C-alpha positions in Angstrom: -12.4 -32.8 145.1 -11.2 -32.0 141.5 -13.5 -31.0 138.9 -14.7 -33.7 136.7 -12.5 -32.6 133.7 -9.2 -32.2 135.8 -8.1 -35.9 135.7 -8.5 -36.2 131.9 -6.8 -32.9 131.3 -3.8 -34.1 133.6 -3.6 -37.3 131.7 -3.6 -35.7 128.1 -0.9 -33.0 129.3 1.2 -35.8 130.6 0.8 -37.7 127.1 1.6 -34.6 125.4 4.9 -34.1 127.3 5.8 -37.6 126.7 5.4 -37.1 122.8 7.2 -34.1 123.0 10.2 -35.5 124.8 10.3 -38.6 122.6 10.3 -36.4 119.4 13.2 -34.6 120.7 15.2 -37.5 121.6 14.5 -39.4 118.3 15.3 -36.4 116.3 18.3 -37.1 113.9 20.6 -34.4 113.2 20.3 -32.7 109.8 23.4 -32.4 107.8 24.0 -30.0 105.2 24.2 -32.0 102.0 26.5 -29.3 100.3 28.9 -29.3 103.7 29.0 -33.2 103.2 30.0 -32.9 99.6 32.7 -30.3 100.5 34.1 -32.8 103.2 34.3 -35.8 100.9 35.7 -33.6 98.1 38.3 -32.4 100.6 39.0 -36.0 101.8 39.7 -37.0 98.3 41.9 -34.1 97.4 44.0 -35.4 100.5 44.7 -38.8 99.1 48.2 -38.7 98.0 50.7 -41.1 96.6 53.4 -39.8 99.1 54.7 -42.6 101.1 52.9 -45.2 98.9 55.2 -45.7 96.2 57.3 -48.3 97.7 57.6 -52.0 97.2 55.4 -54.1 97.4 52.8 -51.4 96.6 54.7 -50.2 93.7 57.2 -52.4 91.9 59.2 -52.2 88.5 59.1 -55.8 87.0 61.1 -55.0 83.9 63.2 -52.3 82.3 64.6 -52.6 78.6 65.5 -50.7 75.7 64.9 -51.0 71.9 66.2 -49.0 68.9 64.7 -49.0 65.5 67.2 -47.3 63.2 65.0 -46.8 60.3 62.8 -44.6 62.6 65.7 -43.1 64.5 63.6 -44.2 67.5 65.0 -45.2 70.8 62.3 -46.7 73.3 62.8 -47.7 76.8 59.9 -49.7 78.1 59.1 -49.9 81.9 56.7 -52.6 83.2 55.3 -52.0 86.8 52.9 -53.2 89.3 50.5 -51.3 91.6 48.5 -52.4 94.5 44.8 -51.7 95.3 45.6 -48.7 97.5 47.5 -46.7 94.7 45.0 -48.1 92.2 42.0 -46.6 94.1 43.9 -43.2 94.4 44.5 -43.0 90.6 40.9 -44.2 89.9 39.5 -41.2 91.9 41.2 -38.8 89.1 42.5 -36.8 92.2 46.0 -37.8 91.6 48.5 -38.6 88.6 51.9 -40.2 88.3 54.5 -38.7 86.1 57.5 -40.8 85.2 60.7 -39.4 83.9 64.0 -41.4 83.4 67.2 -40.1 84.9 70.0 -41.0 82.9 73.6 -42.2 83.7 76.4 -39.6 83.9 78.0 -41.8 81.1 75.5 -41.1 78.5 74.9 -37.4 79.2 76.9 -36.6 76.2 74.4 -38.6 73.8 71.2 -37.1 75.2 72.5 -33.9 75.9 70.4 -33.7 79.1 70.2 -35.5 82.3 66.5 -36.6 82.3 63.9 -37.7 79.6 60.6 -35.7 79.3 58.0 -36.6 81.9 55.6 -39.2 80.7 52.0 -39.4 82.2 51.2 -43.1 83.6 48.6 -44.7 82.1 45.1 -44.3 84.0 44.2 -47.5 86.0 41.1 -49.5 84.8 39.1 -52.8 84.7 40.9 -53.6 88.2 44.3 -54.2 86.3 47.5 -53.6 88.3 50.2 -54.3 85.8 51.2 -51.5 83.3 53.9 -50.6 80.9 55.2 -47.1 80.2 57.2 -46.3 77.1 59.8 -43.5 77.0 60.3 -42.7 73.3 63.2 -40.6 72.2 63.7 -39.3 68.6 67.6 -39.7 68.1 70.0 -41.0 65.6 72.5 -43.2 67.1 75.7 -44.6 66.1 76.4 -48.4 66.8 79.1 -47.2 69.4 76.6 -45.0 71.1 74.0 -47.8 71.3 76.5 -49.8 72.8 77.2 -47.3 75.3 73.5 -46.9 76.3 73.2 -50.6 76.5 76.2 -51.0 78.7 75.1 -48.3 81.2 71.4 -49.8 81.3 72.1 -50.2 85.1 72.7 -46.8 85.5 69.1 -45.5 84.6 67.1 -44.2 87.4 63.3 -43.3 87.9 62.0 -40.2 89.2 58.2 -40.2 90.0 56.2 -36.9 90.2 52.5 -36.4 91.2 49.8 -34.2 89.5 51.6 -31.2 90.4 54.8 -32.6 89.1 56.3 -32.6 92.4 58.8 -35.2 92.9 57.4 -38.1 95.4 59.7 -40.9 94.7 63.1 -41.8 93.2 64.0 -45.2 92.2 67.8 -46.3 91.5 69.0 -48.9 88.9 65.8 -49.8 86.9 67.5 -52.7 85.4 68.1 -54.2 88.5 64.8 -53.2 90.3 62.9 -56.5 90.0 65.5 -58.1 92.2 64.8 -55.4 94.7 66.0 -56.0 98.2 64.6 -53.7 100.5 67.6 -53.7 103.1 70.3 -53.0 100.3 68.4 -50.8 97.9 69.5 -47.3 97.2 66.1 -46.5 96.0 64.6 -43.3 98.1 61.2 -42.0 98.8 60.8 -38.2 99.0 59.1 -37.3 102.4 57.0 -34.0 102.0 57.9 -33.2 105.8 61.6 -32.9 105.0 61.6 -30.5 102.2 
């Protein structure tokens, strides 16, 4: 026969073993908050505009020019629209877009260069998806030069660069872009893997 305290002792032992096992299985893995922050931060840094700047995610809706002779100021206005994916990437401040006009060869003699200065795209806000970017050039133009630029408006192209000023997209014929047909467009997209 067992001593009189043995039975309660065995029962307590089983209960303690059961509690111990339950604690181990219900234990949740502890994550280092600093490690989580670094993972999130690296995920955001990896968000890129590459392979995203194609219609319908990015569309140029209007391209026009205006010249104010009194100010000797030529302005090209480009309207564009972005989708929510691009909006979110730009909203996180981990990426930026820079626009630069590529001039038609016929007007190189007027501008004395092949491209305009890079212009930083407006920071998206208030869930707005349509924007306008002005390219302003201080230049004294004759009527003949102005006419030459107007006649070659369809030869202007757009170069888009990212925050590191690496080219990530190239759109051909800004003036005719709002009639974009993906099957016949000459617009290209720079793929990082082919560099």
